[in-house]
PyMOL Python script that loads the backbone (N, CA, C, O; Angstrom):
from pymol import cmd

cmd.read_pdbstr("""\
ATOM      1  N   MET A   1     -37.167 -11.005 -38.552  1.00  0.00           N
ATOM      2  CA  MET A   1     -35.996 -10.383 -37.962  1.00  0.00           C
ATOM      3  C   MET A   1     -36.403  -9.438 -36.842  1.00  0.00           C
ATOM      4  O   MET A   1     -35.762  -9.404 -35.792  1.00  0.00           O
ATOM      5  N   SER A   2     -37.456  -8.677 -37.059  1.00  0.00           N
ATOM      6  CA  SER A   2     -37.933  -7.733 -36.063  1.00  0.00           C
ATOM      7  C   SER A   2     -38.430  -8.448 -34.815  1.00  0.00           C
ATOM      8  O   SER A   2     -38.275  -7.963 -33.695  1.00  0.00           O
ATOM      9  N   GLU A   3     -39.035  -9.620 -35.036  1.00  0.00           N
ATOM     10  CA  GLU A   3     -39.539 -10.394 -33.890  1.00  0.00           C
ATOM     11  C   GLU A   3     -38.381 -10.894 -33.036  1.00  0.00           C
ATOM     12  O   GLU A   3     -38.472 -10.927 -31.808  1.00  0.00           O
ATOM     13  N   LEU A   4     -37.296 -11.281 -33.690  1.00  0.00           N
ATOM     14  CA  LEU A   4     -36.113 -11.766 -32.973  1.00  0.00           C
ATOM     15  C   LEU A   4     -35.486 -10.644 -32.146  1.00  0.00           C
ATOM     16  O   LEU A   4     -35.084 -10.870 -31.005  1.00  0.00           O
ATOM     17  N   LEU A   5     -35.399  -9.438 -32.710  1.00  0.00           N
ATOM     18  CA  LEU A   5     -34.852  -8.305 -31.954  1.00  0.00           C
ATOM     19  C   LEU A   5     -35.767  -7.937 -30.800  1.00  0.00           C
ATOM     20  O   LEU A   5     -35.295  -7.550 -29.731  1.00  0.00           O
ATOM     21  N   SER A   6     -37.056  -8.053 -31.004  1.00  0.00           N
ATOM     22  CA  SER A   6     -38.017  -7.753 -29.942  1.00  0.00           C
ATOM     23  C   SER A   6     -37.848  -8.731 -28.779  1.00  0.00           C
ATOM     24  O   SER A   6     -37.877  -8.326 -27.617  1.00  0.00           O
ATOM     25  N   GLN A   7     -37.673 -10.004 -29.087  1.00  0.00           N
ATOM     26  CA  GLN A   7     -37.476 -11.007 -28.039  1.00  0.00           C
ATOM     27  C   GLN A   7     -36.142 -10.784 -27.314  1.00  0.00           C
ATOM     28  O   GLN A   7     -36.056 -10.947 -26.097  1.00  0.00           O
ATOM     29  N   ALA A   8     -35.113 -10.415 -28.066  1.00  0.00           N
ATOM     30  CA  ALA A   8     -33.810 -10.165 -27.450  1.00  0.00           C
ATOM     31  C   ALA A   8     -33.880  -8.982 -26.498  1.00  0.00           C
ATOM     32  O   ALA A   8     -33.329  -9.027 -25.398  1.00  0.00           O
ATOM     33  N   ALA A   9     -34.570  -7.910 -26.930  1.00  0.00           N
ATOM     34  CA  ALA A   9     -34.715  -6.737 -26.067  1.00  0.00           C
ATOM     35  C   ALA A   9     -35.519  -7.077 -24.822  1.00  0.00           C
ATOM     36  O   ALA A   9     -35.201  -6.620 -23.724  1.00  0.00           O
ATOM     37  N   GLN A  10     -36.560  -7.879 -24.995  1.00  0.00           N
ATOM     38  CA  GLN A  10     -37.389  -8.273 -23.851  1.00  0.00           C
ATOM     39  C   GLN A  10     -36.568  -9.115 -22.866  1.00  0.00           C
ATOM     40  O   GLN A  10     -36.645  -8.911 -21.654  1.00  0.00           O
ATOM     41  N   LEU A  11     -35.785 -10.059 -23.392  1.00  0.00           N
ATOM     42  CA  LEU A  11     -34.948 -10.893 -22.537  1.00  0.00           C
ATOM     43  C   LEU A  11     -33.901 -10.054 -21.808  1.00  0.00           C
ATOM     44  O   LEU A  11     -33.623 -10.291 -20.633  1.00  0.00           O
ATOM     45  N   MET A  12     -33.323  -9.079 -22.500  1.00  0.00           N
ATOM     46  CA  MET A  12     -32.334  -8.192 -21.883  1.00  0.00           C
ATOM     47  C   MET A  12     -32.957  -7.392 -20.750  1.00  0.00           C
ATOM     48  O   MET A  12     -32.356  -7.260 -19.684  1.00  0.00           O
ATOM     49  N   LEU A  13     -34.139  -6.862 -20.963  1.00  0.00           N
ATOM     50  CA  LEU A  13     -34.809  -6.071 -19.930  1.00  0.00           C
ATOM     51  C   LEU A  13     -35.181  -6.924 -18.728  1.00  0.00           C
ATOM     52  O   LEU A  13     -35.060  -6.477 -17.587  1.00  0.00           O
ATOM     53  N   VAL A  14     -35.631  -8.140 -18.971  1.00  0.00           N
ATOM     54  CA  VAL A  14     -35.975  -9.032 -17.855  1.00  0.00           C
ATOM     55  C   VAL A  14     -34.712  -9.377 -17.063  1.00  0.00           C
ATOM     56  O   VAL A  14     -34.734  -9.374 -15.832  1.00  0.00           O
ATOM     57  N   GLY A  15     -33.620  -9.671 -17.756  1.00  0.00           N
ATOM     58  CA  GLY A  15     -32.362 -10.004 -17.066  1.00  0.00           C
ATOM     59  C   GLY A  15     -31.821  -8.840 -16.270  1.00  0.00           C
ATOM     60  O   GLY A  15     -31.412  -9.007 -15.122  1.00  0.00           O
ATOM     61  N   MET A  16     -31.816  -7.660 -16.868  1.00  0.00           N
ATOM     62  CA  MET A  16     -31.322  -6.476 -16.156  1.00  0.00           C
ATOM     63  C   MET A  16     -32.221  -6.133 -14.977  1.00  0.00           C
ATOM     64  O   MET A  16     -31.737  -5.724 -13.922  1.00  0.00           O
ATOM     65  N   GLY A  17     -33.509  -6.295 -15.151  1.00  0.00           N
ATOM     66  CA  GLY A  17     -34.442  -6.047 -14.047  1.00  0.00           C
ATOM     67  C   GLY A  17     -34.207  -6.996 -12.889  1.00  0.00           C
ATOM     68  O   GLY A  17     -34.259  -6.594 -11.727  1.00  0.00           O
ATOM     69  N   ALA A  18     -33.945  -8.277 -13.211  1.00  0.00           N
ATOM     70  CA  ALA A  18     -33.685  -9.264 -12.160  1.00  0.00           C
ATOM     71  C   ALA A  18     -32.406  -8.903 -11.402  1.00  0.00           C
ATOM     72  O   ALA A  18     -32.356  -9.021 -10.177  1.00  0.00           O
ATOM     73  N   VAL A  19     -31.386  -8.470 -12.118  1.00  0.00           N
ATOM     74  CA  VAL A  19     -30.127  -8.100 -11.455  1.00  0.00           C
ATOM     75  C   VAL A  19     -30.328  -6.875 -10.568  1.00  0.00           C
ATOM     76  O   VAL A  19     -29.820  -6.839  -9.447  1.00  0.00           O
ATOM     77  N   ILE A  20     -31.052  -5.885 -11.045  1.00  0.00           N
ATOM     78  CA  ILE A  20     -31.293  -4.675 -10.242  1.00  0.00           C
ATOM     79  C   ILE A  20     -32.088  -5.009  -8.990  1.00  0.00           C
ATOM     80  O   ILE A  20     -31.787  -4.505  -7.908  1.00  0.00           O
ATOM     81  N   ILE A  21     -33.109  -5.864  -9.134  1.00  0.00           N
ATOM     82  CA  ILE A  21     -33.911  -6.258  -7.960  1.00  0.00           C
ATOM     83  C   ILE A  21     -33.041  -7.008  -6.957  1.00  0.00           C
ATOM     84  O   ILE A  21     -33.127  -6.766  -5.754  1.00  0.00           O
ATOM     85  N   PHE A  22     -32.203  -7.920  -7.452  1.00  0.00           N
ATOM     86  CA  PHE A  22     -31.322  -8.662  -6.550  1.00  0.00           C
ATOM     87  C   PHE A  22     -30.369  -7.732  -5.809  1.00  0.00           C
ATOM     88  O   PHE A  22     -30.174  -7.880  -4.602  1.00  0.00           O
ATOM     89  N   LEU A  23     -29.778  -6.781  -6.514  1.00  0.00           N
ATOM     90  CA  LEU A  23     -28.840  -5.860  -5.866  1.00  0.00           C
ATOM     91  C   LEU A  23     -29.539  -4.984  -4.832  1.00  0.00           C
ATOM     92  O   LEU A  23     -28.979  -4.702  -3.773  1.00  0.00           O
ATOM     93  N   CYS A  24     -30.753  -4.556  -5.136  1.00  0.00           N
ATOM     94  CA  CYS A  24     -31.512  -3.758  -4.162  1.00  0.00           C
ATOM     95  C   CYS A  24     -31.816  -4.573  -2.914  1.00  0.00           C
ATOM     96  O   CYS A  24     -31.688  -4.073  -1.797  1.00  0.00           O
ATOM     97  N   LEU A  25     -32.226  -5.845  -3.102  1.00  0.00           N
ATOM     98  CA  LEU A  25     -32.485  -6.708  -1.949  1.00  0.00           C
ATOM     99  C   LEU A  25     -31.203  -6.947  -1.145  1.00  0.00           C
ATOM    100  O   LEU A  25     -31.241  -7.019   0.084  1.00  0.00           O
ATOM    101  N   LEU A  26     -30.094  -7.066  -1.828  1.00  0.00           N
ATOM    102  CA  LEU A  26     -28.819  -7.255  -1.143  1.00  0.00           C
ATOM    103  C   LEU A  26     -28.459  -6.040  -0.297  1.00  0.00           C
ATOM    104  O   LEU A  26     -27.982  -6.187   0.828  1.00  0.00           O
ATOM    105  N   VAL A  27     -28.683  -4.849  -0.829  1.00  0.00           N
ATOM    106  CA  VAL A  27     -28.398  -3.620  -0.075  1.00  0.00           C
ATOM    107  C   VAL A  27     -29.307  -3.532   1.147  1.00  0.00           C
ATOM    108  O   VAL A  27     -28.856  -3.165   2.231  1.00  0.00           O
ATOM    109  N   VAL A  28     -30.566  -3.860   0.979  1.00  0.00           N
ATOM    110  CA  VAL A  28     -31.508  -3.819   2.107  1.00  0.00           C
ATOM    111  C   VAL A  28     -31.109  -4.840   3.164  1.00  0.00           C
ATOM    112  O   VAL A  28     -31.118  -4.537   4.357  1.00  0.00           O
ATOM    113  N   ALA A  29     -30.756  -6.054   2.731  1.00  0.00           N
ATOM    114  CA  ALA A  29     -30.372  -7.093   3.689  1.00  0.00           C
ATOM    115  C   ALA A  29     -29.114  -6.690   4.457  1.00  0.00           C
ATOM    116  O   ALA A  29     -29.024  -6.929   5.661  1.00  0.00           O
ATOM    117  N   MET A  30     -28.155  -6.091   3.783  1.00  0.00           N
ATOM    118  CA  MET A  30     -26.934  -5.682   4.469  1.00  0.00           C
ATOM    119  C   MET A  30     -27.201  -4.532   5.440  1.00  0.00           C
ATOM    120  O   MET A  30     -26.587  -4.465   6.505  1.00  0.00           O
ATOM    121  N   SER A  31     -28.103  -3.640   5.081  1.00  0.00           N
ATOM    122  CA  SER A  31     -28.452  -2.549   5.996  1.00  0.00           C
ATOM    123  C   SER A  31     -29.128  -3.091   7.250  1.00  0.00           C
ATOM    124  O   SER A  31     -28.853  -2.629   8.357  1.00  0.00           O
ATOM    125  N   VAL A  32     -30.005  -4.064   7.076  1.00  0.00           N
ATOM    126  CA  VAL A  32     -30.677  -4.668   8.231  1.00  0.00           C
ATOM    127  C   VAL A  32     -29.662  -5.394   9.107  1.00  0.00           C
ATOM    128  O   VAL A  32     -29.703  -5.277  10.332  1.00  0.00           O
ATOM    129  N   MET A  33     -28.756  -6.141   8.489  1.00  0.00           N
ATOM    130  CA  MET A  33     -27.753  -6.866   9.266  1.00  0.00           C
ATOM    131  C   MET A  33     -26.828  -5.908  10.006  1.00  0.00           C
ATOM    132  O   MET A  33     -26.381  -6.203  11.115  1.00  0.00           O
ATOM    133  N   LYS A  34     -26.543  -4.766   9.398  1.00  0.00           N
ATOM    134  CA  LYS A  34     -25.676  -3.789  10.052  1.00  0.00           C
ATOM    135  C   LYS A  34     -26.321  -3.267  11.328  1.00  0.00           C
ATOM    136  O   LYS A  34     -25.638  -3.007  12.318  1.00  0.00           O
ATOM    137  N   ARG A  35     -27.621  -3.118  11.296  1.00  0.00           N
ATOM    138  CA  ARG A  35     -28.308  -2.622  12.498  1.00  0.00           C
ATOM    139  C   ARG A  35     -28.509  -3.713  13.542  1.00  0.00           C
ATOM    140  O   ARG A  35     -28.527  -3.422  14.738  1.00  0.00           O
ATOM    141  N   LEU A  36     -28.661  -4.959  13.112  1.00  0.00           N
ATOM    142  CA  LEU A  36     -28.926  -6.042  14.051  1.00  0.00           C
ATOM    143  C   LEU A  36     -27.665  -6.587  14.711  1.00  0.00           C
ATOM    144  O   LEU A  36     -27.685  -6.952  15.887  1.00  0.00           O
ATOM    145  N   ILE A  37     -26.574  -6.643  13.962  1.00  0.00           N
ATOM    146  CA  ILE A  37     -25.341  -7.218  14.480  1.00  0.00           C
ATOM    147  C   ILE A  37     -24.496  -6.105  15.088  1.00  0.00           C
ATOM    148  O   ILE A  37     -24.123  -5.160  14.393  1.00  0.00           O
ATOM    149  N   PRO A  38     -24.194  -6.209  16.374  1.00  0.00           N
ATOM    150  CA  PRO A  38     -23.406  -5.139  17.010  1.00  0.00           C
ATOM    151  C   PRO A  38     -21.950  -5.177  16.534  1.00  0.00           C
ATOM    152  O   PRO A  38     -21.396  -6.242  16.264  1.00  0.00           O
ATOM    153  N   THR A  39     -21.356  -4.008  16.439  1.00  0.00           N
ATOM    154  CA  THR A  39     -19.947  -3.936  16.071  1.00  0.00           C
ATOM    155  C   THR A  39     -19.103  -4.166  17.319  1.00  0.00           C
ATOM    156  O   THR A  39     -19.442  -3.667  18.392  1.00  0.00           O
ATOM    157  N   PRO A  40     -18.005  -4.917  17.193  1.00  0.00           N
ATOM    158  CA  PRO A  40     -17.174  -5.182  18.374  1.00  0.00           C
ATOM    159  C   PRO A  40     -16.452  -3.917  18.827  1.00  0.00           C
ATOM    160  O   PRO A  40     -15.976  -3.119  18.020  1.00  0.00           O
ATOM    161  N   GLU A  41     -16.392  -3.769  20.115  1.00  0.00           N
ATOM    162  CA  GLU A  41     -15.690  -2.630  20.710  1.00  0.00           C
ATOM    163  C   GLU A  41     -14.188  -2.916  20.716  1.00  0.00           C
ATOM    164  O   GLU A  41     -13.791  -4.042  21.018  1.00  0.00           O
ATOM    165  N   PRO A  42     -13.359  -1.956  20.401  1.00  0.00           N
ATOM    166  CA  PRO A  42     -11.910  -2.198  20.475  1.00  0.00           C
ATOM    167  C   PRO A  42     -11.475  -2.378  21.927  1.00  0.00           C
ATOM    168  O   PRO A  42     -11.918  -1.667  22.829  1.00  0.00           O
ATOM    169  N   VAL A  43     -10.598  -3.347  22.114  1.00  0.00           N
ATOM    170  CA  VAL A  43     -10.106  -3.642  23.455  1.00  0.00           C
ATOM    171  C   VAL A  43      -8.986  -2.671  23.795  1.00  0.00           C
ATOM    172  O   VAL A  43      -8.038  -2.498  23.029  1.00  0.00           O
ATOM    173  N   ALA A  44      -9.112  -2.039  24.960  1.00  0.00           N
ATOM    174  CA  ALA A  44      -8.088  -1.090  25.393  1.00  0.00           C
ATOM    175  C   ALA A  44      -6.853  -1.853  25.839  1.00  0.00           C
ATOM    176  O   ALA A  44      -6.953  -2.849  26.555  1.00  0.00           O
ATOM    177  N   SER A  45      -5.714  -1.392  25.423  1.00  0.00           N
ATOM    178  CA  SER A  45      -4.468  -2.044  25.793  1.00  0.00           C
ATOM    179  C   SER A  45      -4.097  -1.652  27.218  1.00  0.00           C
ATOM    180  O   SER A  45      -4.137  -0.477  27.582  1.00  0.00           O
ATOM    181  N   THR A  46      -3.735  -2.652  28.019  1.00  0.00           N
ATOM    182  CA  THR A  46      -3.371  -2.379  29.410  1.00  0.00           C
ATOM    183  C   THR A  46      -1.882  -2.072  29.539  1.00  0.00           C
ATOM    184  O   THR A  46      -1.449  -1.473  30.523  1.00  0.00           O
ATOM    185  N   GLN A  47      -1.099  -2.486  28.537  1.00  0.00           N
ATOM    186  CA  GLN A  47       0.331  -2.236  28.595  1.00  0.00           C
ATOM    187  C   GLN A  47       0.684  -1.099  27.647  1.00  0.00           C
ATOM    188  O   GLN A  47       0.129  -1.004  26.552  1.00  0.00           O
ATOM    189  N   PRO A  48       1.585  -0.259  28.055  1.00  0.00           N
ATOM    190  CA  PRO A  48       2.010   0.807  27.139  1.00  0.00           C
ATOM    191  C   PRO A  48       2.781   0.204  25.969  1.00  0.00           C
ATOM    192  O   PRO A  48       3.488  -0.790  26.128  1.00  0.00           O
ATOM    193  N   SER A  49       2.642   0.800  24.817  1.00  0.00           N
ATOM    194  CA  SER A  49       3.305   0.273  23.625  1.00  0.00           C
ATOM    195  C   SER A  49       4.620   1.002  23.355  1.00  0.00           C
ATOM    196  O   SER A  49       4.885   1.437  22.234  1.00  0.00           O
ATOM    197  N   VAL A  50       5.429   1.126  24.388  1.00  0.00           N
ATOM    198  CA  VAL A  50       6.726   1.792  24.272  1.00  0.00           C
ATOM    199  C   VAL A  50       7.792   0.707  24.146  1.00  0.00           C
ATOM    200  O   VAL A  50       7.851  -0.210  24.965  1.00  0.00           O
ATOM    201  N   LYS A  51       8.628   0.814  23.128  1.00  0.00           N
ATOM    202  CA  LYS A  51       9.686  -0.167  22.946  1.00  0.00           C
ATOM    203  C   LYS A  51      10.859   0.149  23.863  1.00  0.00           C
ATOM    204  O   LYS A  51      11.204   1.309  24.088  1.00  0.00           O
ATOM    205  N   ASP A  52      11.442  -0.881  24.368  1.00  0.00           N
ATOM    206  CA  ASP A  52      12.626  -0.748  25.206  1.00  0.00           C
ATOM    207  C   ASP A  52      13.852  -0.852  24.310  1.00  0.00           C
ATOM    208  O   ASP A  52      14.025  -1.851  23.612  1.00  0.00           O
ATOM    209  N   ASN A  53      14.684   0.147  24.320  1.00  0.00           N
ATOM    210  CA  ASN A  53      15.864   0.151  23.461  1.00  0.00           C
ATOM    211  C   ASN A  53      16.910  -0.860  23.905  1.00  0.00           C
ATOM    212  O   ASN A  53      17.789  -1.221  23.122  1.00  0.00           O
ATOM    213  N   ASN A  54      16.829  -1.314  25.129  1.00  0.00           N
ATOM    214  CA  ASN A  54      17.791  -2.270  25.655  1.00  0.00           C
ATOM    215  C   ASN A  54      17.214  -3.672  25.635  1.00  0.00           C
ATOM    216  O   ASN A  54      17.403  -4.425  26.590  1.00  0.00           O
ATOM    217  N   SER A  55      16.527  -4.037  24.590  1.00  0.00           N
ATOM    218  CA  SER A  55      15.887  -5.351  24.545  1.00  0.00           C
ATOM    219  C   SER A  55      16.932  -6.447  24.377  1.00  0.00           C
ATOM    220  O   SER A  55      18.034  -6.201  23.886  1.00  0.00           O
ATOM    221  N   ASP A  56      16.577  -7.645  24.785  1.00  0.00           N
ATOM    222  CA  ASP A  56      17.492  -8.776  24.710  1.00  0.00           C
ATOM    223  C   ASP A  56      17.544  -9.371  23.313  1.00  0.00           C
ATOM    224  O   ASP A  56      18.365 -10.253  23.059  1.00  0.00           O
ATOM    225  N   ALA A  57      16.695  -8.919  22.402  1.00  0.00           N
ATOM    226  CA  ALA A  57      16.632  -9.501  21.064  1.00  0.00           C
ATOM    227  C   ALA A  57      17.847  -9.135  20.223  1.00  0.00           C
ATOM    228  O   ALA A  57      18.069  -9.754  19.183  1.00  0.00           O
ATOM    229  N   GLU A  58      18.625  -8.172  20.628  1.00  0.00           N
ATOM    230  CA  GLU A  58      19.755  -7.726  19.827  1.00  0.00           C
ATOM    231  C   GLU A  58      21.091  -8.129  20.432  1.00  0.00           C
ATOM    232  O   GLU A  58      22.109  -7.499  20.145  1.00  0.00           O
ATOM    233  N   THR A  59      21.107  -9.134  21.236  1.00  0.00           N
ATOM    234  CA  THR A  59      22.367  -9.579  21.823  1.00  0.00           C
ATOM    235  C   THR A  59      23.186 -10.288  20.760  1.00  0.00           C
ATOM    236  O   THR A  59      22.630 -10.800  19.788  1.00  0.00           O
ATOM    237  N   PRO A  60      24.491 -10.325  20.932  1.00  0.00           N
ATOM    238  CA  PRO A  60      25.342 -10.996  19.942  1.00  0.00           C
ATOM    239  C   PRO A  60      24.996 -12.476  19.750  1.00  0.00           C
ATOM    240  O   PRO A  60      25.106 -13.002  18.642  1.00  0.00           O
ATOM    241  N   ALA A  61      24.586 -13.134  20.812  1.00  0.00           N
ATOM    242  CA  ALA A  61      24.241 -14.556  20.693  1.00  0.00           C
ATOM    243  C   ALA A  61      23.012 -14.744  19.793  1.00  0.00           C
ATOM    244  O   ALA A  61      22.969 -15.669  18.983  1.00  0.00           O
ATOM    245  N   VAL A  62      22.030 -13.874  19.939  1.00  0.00           N
ATOM    246  CA  VAL A  62      20.829 -13.971  19.114  1.00  0.00           C
ATOM    247  C   VAL A  62      21.169 -13.654  17.662  1.00  0.00           C
ATOM    248  O   VAL A  62      20.695 -14.332  16.750  1.00  0.00           O
ATOM    249  N   LEU A  63      21.980 -12.636  17.447  1.00  0.00           N
ATOM    250  CA  LEU A  63      22.381 -12.294  16.087  1.00  0.00           C
ATOM    251  C   LEU A  63      23.178 -13.423  15.441  1.00  0.00           C
ATOM    252  O   LEU A  63      23.023 -13.688  14.249  1.00  0.00           O
ATOM    253  N   ALA A  64      24.019 -14.081  16.209  1.00  0.00           N
ATOM    254  CA  ALA A  64      24.791 -15.201  15.677  1.00  0.00           C
ATOM    255  C   ALA A  64      23.874 -16.371  15.325  1.00  0.00           C
ATOM    256  O   ALA A  64      24.071 -17.033  14.306  1.00  0.00           O
ATOM    257  N   ALA A  65      22.890 -16.618  16.154  1.00  0.00           N
ATOM    258  CA  ALA A  65      21.949 -17.708  15.888  1.00  0.00           C
ATOM    259  C   ALA A  65      21.129 -17.418  14.633  1.00  0.00           C
ATOM    260  O   ALA A  65      20.884 -18.321  13.833  1.00  0.00           O
ATOM    261  N   ILE A  66      20.713 -16.195  14.459  1.00  0.00           N
ATOM    262  CA  ILE A  66      19.948 -15.820  13.271  1.00  0.00           C
ATOM    263  C   ILE A  66      20.815 -15.948  12.023  1.00  0.00           C
ATOM    264  O   ILE A  66      20.362 -16.457  10.998  1.00  0.00           O
ATOM    265  N   SER A  67      22.041 -15.493  12.110  1.00  0.00           N
ATOM    266  CA  SER A  67      22.959 -15.591  10.969  1.00  0.00           C
ATOM    267  C   SER A  67      23.218 -17.049  10.602  1.00  0.00           C
ATOM    268  O   SER A  67      23.245 -17.394   9.421  1.00  0.00           O
ATOM    269  N   ALA A  68      23.405 -17.897  11.595  1.00  0.00           N
ATOM    270  CA  ALA A  68      23.639 -19.317  11.333  1.00  0.00           C
ATOM    271  C   ALA A  68      22.408 -19.959  10.690  1.00  0.00           C
ATOM    272  O   ALA A  68      22.545 -20.784   9.786  1.00  0.00           O
ATOM    273  N   ALA A  69      21.221 -19.594  11.142  1.00  0.00           N
ATOM    274  CA  ALA A  69      19.997 -20.153  10.570  1.00  0.00           C
ATOM    275  C   ALA A  69      19.824 -19.720   9.124  1.00  0.00           C
ATOM    276  O   ALA A  69      19.437 -20.531   8.282  1.00  0.00           O
ATOM    277  N   VAL A  70      20.101 -18.469   8.823  1.00  0.00           N
ATOM    278  CA  VAL A  70      19.994 -17.977   7.445  1.00  0.00           C
ATOM    279  C   VAL A  70      21.019 -18.679   6.565  1.00  0.00           C
ATOM    280  O   VAL A  70      20.704 -19.093   5.450  1.00  0.00           O
ATOM    281  N   HIS A  71      22.227 -18.811   7.057  1.00  0.00           N
ATOM    282  CA  HIS A  71      23.279 -19.481   6.291  1.00  0.00           C
ATOM    283  C   HIS A  71      22.883 -20.936   6.005  1.00  0.00           C
ATOM    284  O   HIS A  71      23.024 -21.410   4.877  1.00  0.00           O
ATOM    285  N   SER A  72      22.395 -21.629   7.012  1.00  0.00           N
ATOM    286  CA  SER A  72      21.979 -23.023   6.850  1.00  0.00           C
ATOM    287  C   SER A  72      20.826 -23.137   5.852  1.00  0.00           C
ATOM    288  O   SER A  72      20.805 -24.060   5.037  1.00  0.00           O
ATOM    289  N   TYR A  73      19.891 -22.232   5.906  1.00  0.00           N
ATOM    290  CA  TYR A  73      18.758 -22.241   4.976  1.00  0.00           C
ATOM    291  C   TYR A  73      19.228 -22.036   3.544  1.00  0.00           C
ATOM    292  O   TYR A  73      18.785 -22.731   2.629  1.00  0.00           O
ATOM    293  N   ARG A  74      20.124 -21.081   3.357  1.00  0.00           N
ATOM    294  CA  ARG A  74      20.625 -20.800   2.011  1.00  0.00           C
ATOM    295  C   ARG A  74      21.443 -21.977   1.464  1.00  0.00           C
ATOM    296  O   ARG A  74      21.366 -22.280   0.273  1.00  0.00           O
ATOM    297  N   GLN A  75      22.210 -22.628   2.308  1.00  0.00           N
ATOM    298  CA  GLN A  75      22.973 -23.790   1.862  1.00  0.00           C
ATOM    299  C   GLN A  75      22.035 -24.926   1.464  1.00  0.00           C
ATOM    300  O   GLN A  75      22.297 -25.628   0.487  1.00  0.00           O
ATOM    301  N   GLY A  76      20.955 -25.114   2.202  1.00  0.00           N
ATOM    302  CA  GLY A  76      19.968 -26.141   1.859  1.00  0.00           C
ATOM    303  C   GLY A  76      19.285 -25.840   0.533  1.00  0.00           C
ATOM    304  O   GLY A  76      19.025 -26.754  -0.249  1.00  0.00           O
ATOM    305  N   LYS A  77      18.993 -24.583   0.273  1.00  0.00           N
ATOM    306  CA  LYS A  77      18.376 -24.186  -0.993  1.00  0.00           C
ATOM    307  C   LYS A  77      19.334 -24.432  -2.150  1.00  0.00           C
ATOM    308  O   LYS A  77      18.918 -24.899  -3.211  1.00  0.00           O
ATOM    309  N   LYS A  78      20.633 -24.117  -1.953  1.00  0.00           N
ATOM    310  CA  LYS A  78      21.621 -24.341  -3.012  1.00  0.00           C
ATOM    311  C   LYS A  78      21.710 -25.819  -3.338  1.00  0.00           C
ATOM    312  O   LYS A  78      21.762 -26.193  -4.509  1.00  0.00           O
ATOM    313  N   ALA A  79      21.728 -26.665  -2.314  1.00  0.00           N
ATOM    314  CA  ALA A  79      21.826 -28.105  -2.525  1.00  0.00           C
ATOM    315  C   ALA A  79      20.587 -28.623  -3.260  1.00  0.00           C
ATOM    316  O   ALA A  79      20.704 -29.481  -4.136  1.00  0.00           O
ATOM    317  N   ALA A  80      19.416 -28.116  -2.916  1.00  0.00           N
ATOM    318  CA  ALA A  80      18.176 -28.545  -3.570  1.00  0.00           C
ATOM    319  C   ALA A  80      18.159 -28.106  -5.026  1.00  0.00           C
ATOM    320  O   ALA A  80      17.719 -28.858  -5.896  1.00  0.00           O
ATOM    321  N   ASN A  81      18.630 -26.904  -5.297  1.00  0.00           N
ATOM    322  CA  ASN A  81      18.676 -26.405  -6.676  1.00  0.00           C
ATOM    323  C   ASN A  81      19.673 -27.205  -7.506  1.00  0.00           C
ATOM    324  O   ASN A  81      19.418 -27.483  -8.678  1.00  0.00           O
ATOM    325  N   ASN A  82      20.811 -27.581  -6.909  1.00  0.00           N
ATOM    326  CA  ASN A  82      21.799 -28.358  -7.645  1.00  0.00           C
ATOM    327  C   ASN A  82      21.273 -29.750  -7.981  1.00  0.00           C
ATOM    328  O   ASN A  82      21.573 -30.269  -9.056  1.00  0.00           O
ATOM    329  N   LYS A  83      20.495 -30.372  -7.085  1.00  0.00           N
ATOM    330  CA  LYS A  83      19.906 -31.682  -7.350  1.00  0.00           C
ATOM    331  C   LYS A  83      18.893 -31.600  -8.481  1.00  0.00           C
ATOM    332  O   LYS A  83      18.814 -32.504  -9.313  1.00  0.00           O
ATOM    333  N   GLU A  84      18.116 -30.518  -8.517  1.00  0.00           N
ATOM    334  CA  GLU A  84      17.102 -30.363  -9.565  1.00  0.00           C
ATOM    335  C   GLU A  84      17.760 -30.189 -10.928  1.00  0.00           C
ATOM    336  O   GLU A  84      17.242 -30.690 -11.926  1.00  0.00           O
ATOM    337  N   LYS A  85      18.884 -29.495 -10.991  1.00  0.00           N
ATOM    338  CA  LYS A  85      19.568 -29.253 -12.259  1.00  0.00           C
ATOM    339  C   LYS A  85      20.263 -30.503 -12.777  1.00  0.00           C
ATOM    340  O   LYS A  85      20.499 -30.621 -13.979  1.00  0.00           O
ATOM    341  N   SER A  86      20.597 -31.448 -11.883  1.00  0.00           N
ATOM    342  CA  SER A  86      21.319 -32.658 -12.295  1.00  0.00           C
ATOM    343  C   SER A  86      20.422 -33.623 -13.020  1.00  0.00           C
ATOM    344  O   SER A  86      20.872 -34.692 -13.434  1.00  0.00           O
TER     345      SER A  86
END
""", "prot")
cmd.dss("prot")
cmd.show_as("cartoon", "prot")
cmd.util.cbc("prot")
cmd.orient("prot")
């Protein structure tokens, strides 16, 4: 029984040691890659990011088109659900 526990402890230590060595190598490899691979520079925006309150996206025609599309989508879903229940 003692020999079996000794082997189990030895196997546990070897496994844990292998995992620790692997993690250390992974940290070293990532540190090296961080230094070798340059980080991308953020691109400066040439246009100001100010929203125009008078945008064309809120015209009545656009709102009507969006409402019609939503209505059509919901009607299609209802029809599909009714077919599945039948």
